[in-house]
C-alpha positions in Angstrom: 65.9 113.2 99.5 67.7 115.4 102.0 70.5 114.3 104.3 68.3 115.1 107.2 65.5 112.9 105.9 68.0 110.0 105.2 69.4 110.4 108.7 65.9 110.3 110.2 64.9 107.2 108.2 68.1 105.4 109.2 67.5 106.3 112.8 64.0 105.0 112.6 65.2 101.8 111.0 67.8 101.3 113.7 65.3 101.9 116.5 62.8 99.4 114.9 65.6 96.8 114.6 66.4 97.2 118.2 62.8 96.7 119.3 62.6 93.5 117.3 66.0 92.1 118.2 66.4 90.2 121.5 70.0 91.4 121.7 68.7 95.0 121.9 67.8 94.5 125.6 71.4 93.8 126.6 72.5 97.4 125.7 73.8 99.2 128.7 72.9 96.6 131.3 74.6 93.7 133.1 74.0 90.0 133.6 76.0 89.7 136.8 76.2 91.1 140.4 78.0 90.1 143.6 78.3 91.1 147.3 77.8 94.8 147.8 75.4 95.0 144.9 71.7 94.3 144.5 68.7 94.4 142.3 65.8 96.5 143.4 62.3 96.6 142.1 62.5 98.5 138.7 66.0 97.2 138.0 66.8 94.1 135.9 69.5 91.7 134.9 69.8 91.0 131.2 71.5 87.9 129.9 74.6 88.5 127.8 72.8 87.9 124.5 69.7 89.7 125.6 67.4 86.7 125.4 66.3 86.7 129.1 65.5 89.3 131.7 65.4 88.9 135.5 63.4 91.4 137.6 60.3 92.1 139.6 56.8 91.7 138.1 53.1 91.4 138.9 51.3 88.7 137.0 48.0 89.3 135.3 45.7 91.5 137.4 47.6 90.9 140.6 49.3 93.7 142.5 51.6 91.3 144.3 55.3 91.4 143.4 57.4 88.4 142.4 61.0 87.9 141.3 61.1 86.1 138.0 62.8 85.5 134.7 61.1 86.0 131.4 61.9 86.2 127.7 63.0 89.7 126.8 60.9 89.7 123.6 57.8 88.7 125.5 57.4 89.9 129.1 54.3 87.7 129.7 56.4 84.6 129.0 57.6 84.2 132.6 59.7 81.0 132.8 60.8 81.0 136.4 59.6 82.5 139.7 61.6 82.6 142.9 59.0 83.5 145.6 56.1 81.5 144.3 54.6 81.0 147.7 55.7 84.3 149.3 54.7 87.3 147.2 55.8 90.8 148.2 53.1 93.3 149.0 54.9 96.4 147.6 57.8 97.5 145.4 60.3 97.6 148.2 61.8 94.2 147.4 65.5 93.7 146.9 67.7 90.8 145.6 71.2 90.6 147.1 74.0 88.2 148.1 74.3 87.6 151.8 77.6 89.0 153.1 78.1 86.1 155.6 77.0 83.0 153.7 77.0 84.0 150.0 73.3 83.0 149.7 71.1 84.7 147.2 68.4 86.5 149.2 65.2 88.2 148.3 64.2 90.6 151.0 60.9 92.4 151.5 60.5 96.0 152.6 61.0 95.3 156.4 64.1 93.2 155.5 62.5 89.8 156.0 63.7 86.9 153.8 61.0 86.1 151.3 63.1 83.6 149.4 66.7 82.2 149.6 68.8 80.1 147.3 70.2 78.1 150.2 73.4 77.7 148.3 76.7 76.4 149.9 78.7 79.0 151.8 81.3 80.9 149.9 83.2 84.1 150.4 83.2 85.1 146.8 79.7 84.3 145.4 78.8 85.8 141.9 75.3 85.8 140.6 74.8 85.5 136.8 71.8 85.3 134.5 73.0 83.1 131.7 71.9 83.3 128.1 70.1 80.0 128.6 67.8 81.6 131.1 69.5 79.8 134.0 70.2 82.0 137.1 73.4 80.7 138.7 75.4 81.4 141.9 79.0 80.4 141.3 82.3 80.8 143.1 84.3 83.7 141.7 87.6 81.8 141.9 86.8 78.3 140.9 83.7 79.1 138.7 82.0 76.1 140.5 78.2 76.4 140.3 76.9 76.4 143.8 73.2 76.8 142.9 71.1 77.2 139.8 67.5 77.9 139.0 67.4 75.1 136.4 67.5 72.7 139.4 64.3 74.4 140.8 61.8 74.5 137.8 58.5 76.4 138.0 56.0 75.7 135.2 58.4 76.0 132.2 61.0 73.7 130.7 63.7 75.5 128.7 66.4 74.1 126.4 69.2 72.7 128.6 66.9 72.0 131.6 65.9 68.5 132.6 63.1 66.6 134.3 63.4 63.3 136.2 65.5 62.1 139.0 69.1 61.6 140.2 69.0 58.1 141.5 72.1 58.6 143.6 71.2 61.8 145.4 67.4 61.6 145.2 67.1 65.0 143.6 64.0 65.3 141.5 63.0 67.8 138.9 59.4 68.3 137.7 57.1 71.1 136.4 54.2 72.5 138.4 51.5 74.7 137.0 50.6 78.1 138.3 47.5 78.3 140.4 46.0 80.9 138.1 47.2 83.5 135.5 47.4 85.9 138.5 49.0 83.6 140.9 52.3 81.7 140.2 52.1 79.6 143.4 52.1 75.8 142.6 48.7 74.8 141.2 46.9 71.5 140.8 48.9 70.1 137.9 52.4 68.8 137.8 54.4 67.1 135.0 56.8 64.4 136.0 59.1 61.9 134.2 57.8 58.5 135.4 60.2 55.6 135.2 58.7 53.3 137.9 60.6 50.1 138.2 61.0 49.6 134.5 63.4 52.4 133.7 61.2 53.1 130.7 60.7 56.9 130.8 57.3 58.3 130.2 55.9 61.8 130.9 52.9 62.0 133.1 50.6 64.9 133.9 49.1 64.6 137.3 46.1 66.5 138.6 46.6 66.4 142.4 47.0 62.6 143.0 45.3 61.4 139.8 46.8 60.8 136.4 45.4 63.2 133.9 47.5 62.5 130.7 50.5 60.5 129.7 52.6 60.7 126.6 53.2 57.0 126.1 56.7 55.5 126.7 59.9 56.6 125.2 60.7 54.4 122.2 64.2 55.6 121.6 63.2 58.4 119.2 60.1 60.0 120.6 57.5 59.5 123.3 55.2 56.9 121.7 52.0 59.0 121.9 53.6 62.3 120.7 54.4 61.8 117.1 54.4 65.6 116.6 57.8 65.6 118.1 59.2 64.3 114.8 58.2 67.6 113.2 60.4 69.8 115.5 63.1 67.3 116.7 65.5 68.6 114.0 65.6 72.0 115.7 64.9 70.9 119.3 66.5 67.4 119.7 65.0 65.4 122.6 67.3 63.9 125.1 66.4 61.0 127.4 68.8 59.3 129.7 68.0 56.1 131.6 71.0 54.8 133.5 72.1 53.6 136.9 72.7 57.2 138.1 69.7 59.1 136.6 66.5 58.9 134.6 66.0 62.3 132.9 64.3 64.0 130.0 65.2 67.3 128.4 65.8 68.9 125.0 68.3 71.3 123.4 68.0 74.0 120.7 70.3 73.9 117.7 72.2 77.1 116.7 69.8 79.5 114.9 66.6 77.8 116.2 63.8 80.1 117.3 63.1 80.6 121.0 61.0 77.8 122.5 59.5 76.7 125.9 57.3 73.9 127.2 54.7 75.1 129.7 52.3 73.4 132.1 49.3 75.7 132.2 47.0 76.4 135.1 44.2 74.7 133.1 46.1 71.4 132.9 47.5 71.7 129.4 51.1 70.9 128.3 52.1 73.2 125.5 55.3 73.7 123.4 55.5 77.3 122.3 57.9 78.5 119.5 58.5 82.2 119.0 57.6 83.5 115.5 59.8 86.6 115.0 57.9 87.7 111.9 54.6 88.0 113.8 56.1 88.7 117.2 53.9 85.9 118.7 54.2 82.5 120.2 53.0 79.6 118.1 51.8 76.3 119.6 53.7 73.4 118.2 52.3 70.7 120.5 49.4 70.5 123.0 48.5 67.7 125.3 46.0 66.4 126.1 45.1 67.0 122.4 41.6 65.5 122.5 39.2 63.4 124.6 41.2 60.2 123.9 44.1 61.6 125.8 42.1 61.7 129.0 43.7 59.1 131.1 41.9 55.8 131.2 38.8 57.1 129.3 37.9 53.7 127.9 38.9 51.6 131.0 40.8 48.3 131.0 41.0 46.6 127.6 39.2 49.6 126.0 40.5 51.3 122.9 39.9 55.0 122.2 39.5 56.3 118.7 39.2 60.1 118.4 37.5 59.8 115.0 34.7 57.5 116.3 32.1 59.9 117.6 29.3 57.5 116.9 30.6 55.1 119.6 31.5 57.8 122.1 35.0 57.2 120.9 35.4 54.0 123.0 35.3 50.4 121.9 36.5 47.1 123.4 39.5 45.3 122.1 38.9 42.4 119.7 37.2 39.5 121.5 36.4 41.6 124.5 33.0 43.0 125.6 31.9 45.8 127.9 32.3 44.8 131.6 28.9 46.5 132.3 26.8 46.8 129.1 24.1 49.1 130.8 26.8 51.5 132.0 28.6 51.4 128.7 25.3 52.2 126.9 25.1 55.3 129.1 28.4 56.4 127.7 30.2 55.7 131.0 33.1 53.7 129.6 35.7 54.0 132.4 34.8 50.5 133.7 36.3 49.0 130.6 35.9 45.6 129.0 36.4 41.9 129.8 37.4 38.8 127.9 34.8 36.7 126.1 36.8 33.5 126.6 39.3 32.9 129.3 43.0 32.1 128.5 44.2 28.6 128.5 47.6 28.7 130.3 48.6 26.5 133.2 52.3 27.1 133.5 53.2 23.6 132.5 53.9 24.3 128.8 50.4 23.4 127.6 49.3 26.9 126.8 47.4 27.1 123.5 46.9 30.9 123.6 48.1 33.2 120.8 48.3 36.8 119.9 46.3 39.3 117.9 47.8 42.4 116.4 46.5 45.8 117.4 48.1 48.3 115.1 49.1 52.0 115.4 48.4 52.7 119.1 49.8 54.7 122.0 51.0 51.9 124.1 49.2 51.2 127.4 50.3 52.5 130.8 53.7 50.9 131.5 53.7 51.6 135.3 53.8 47.9 136.1 55.1 46.5 132.9 58.4 44.7 132.6 61.0 45.9 130.1 64.1 44.2 128.5 65.8 46.2 125.8 68.5 43.4 125.2 66.2 40.9 123.5 64.5 40.8 120.1 60.7 41.3 119.6 60.5 37.6 118.6 62.2 36.6 121.9 59.7 38.9 123.7 56.8 36.9 122.1 58.2 33.6 123.3 58.8 34.9 126.8 55.3 36.4 127.0 53.7 33.2 125.8 55.6 31.2 128.4 54.4 33.5 131.2 50.7 32.9 132.1 50.5 36.4 133.7 51.6 38.1 130.4 48.6 39.7 128.7 50.3 41.6 125.9 53.7 42.6 124.5 55.3 45.2 122.2 58.6 46.4 121.0 60.4 48.7 123.4 62.5 50.6 120.8 62.0 52.0 117.2 65.2 52.2 115.2 66.1 55.0 112.8 65.3 52.9 109.8 62.0 51.7 111.2 63.1 48.4 112.7 62.0 47.3 116.2 63.8 45.7 119.1 63.5 45.1 122.8 60.5 44.0 124.9 57.7 45.4 127.0 55.3 42.9 128.6 52.1 43.8 130.5 50.9 41.5 133.2 47.9 43.5 134.5 45.1 45.6 133.0 45.7 47.1 129.6 44.7 50.7 130.2 44.8 54.1 128.5 45.1 52.6 125.0 44.3 54.8 121.9 44.9 55.1 118.2 47.6 57.6 117.3 49.4 58.7 114.2 52.6 56.7 113.8 51.6 54.5 116.7 53.2 51.2 117.6 52.0 47.7 117.3 50.6 45.9 120.4 50.3 42.1 120.5 47.3 41.1 122.7 47.0 37.6 124.2 43.8 35.7 123.3 42.5 32.2 123.8 43.1 29.9 120.8 39.4 29.8 119.9 39.3 33.6 119.6 42.2 33.8 117.2 
């Protein structure tokens, strides 16, 4: 083999490596700009390690122009869009730092502001695309972050981002779907971290003003209805905080872990994608709703959904309950749910003779109006529920690393959105003594 041939093969190998390596995109470009500089259509910022790119793009078949951030290895994987509601009509857009306020501004061709960061005034603003995918405006001297894109999510959750609410400031972070693959303006679906009055976090997918899908409550290790998280939590640890100052959810990525993102699609699906470098493709590690039983409230109050029970239209009533409307139930319309066969015997004077029946392996019911106490044992939870005539069911609030359970969740209204799920938890349902 000649020296020329060896040189050619080596060059070809190096070129191929650059194409496959996310760091290749960082060559000869910058991740930072400041006053007096700008980014025009056709120019980009590249994060220091080359993982993310910021620039102008047109989604799908659209000719509109948007400013966004995407994965450098996968340009279609746009994870943040600045001007979601105000697209540009041509390629004359420019991103710059306002000379008077230090705001990050996106201007259209005539010089009108299409989007602004509305960051605090500073005379020395610096804009940087971080390796995490976070676009930040910080003060050059103090390095204080004045604004960041992670505080203004689009449809994608990246490692290091969070959803939820700052209870002191009122700031809230949630994901909202695109309207269509060609239109990144906010669509019909949004994913929020619900904590209601219980401070028991749970992820809810809303379709306009109606609940479409819920993950089940956080049990200390995973969201009760998403056991799949255990298969990837070693690489992408979940982080849930419930305190007096904030209730938030996010995740991190361990060193060496593949690229990942969680996306709310325009069709109302929540998907966790993981980049497979060997096939240069995104793999779906989780998808919710996963089946018909994940449709919110499919079997109605006191109904139980089983994805393997096609012969019963997947819905049945809990033990010692019957369809509230048998004719409707027979027509496979099950959202009306079920009712008790025998009323409870509880008068609040200590004469209750009710008991509990165990419902195994379920995604726990909607906890919106449940009461939670993580400081007591499950046995104490049972006694407390039995002494409260309004308590209809209870379950453990937390699952320990070794499999033990603790804490208390008590339901005092309709048991709804209950289904069987792999590695589900136990629910203790209150029944009259004669039904036990």
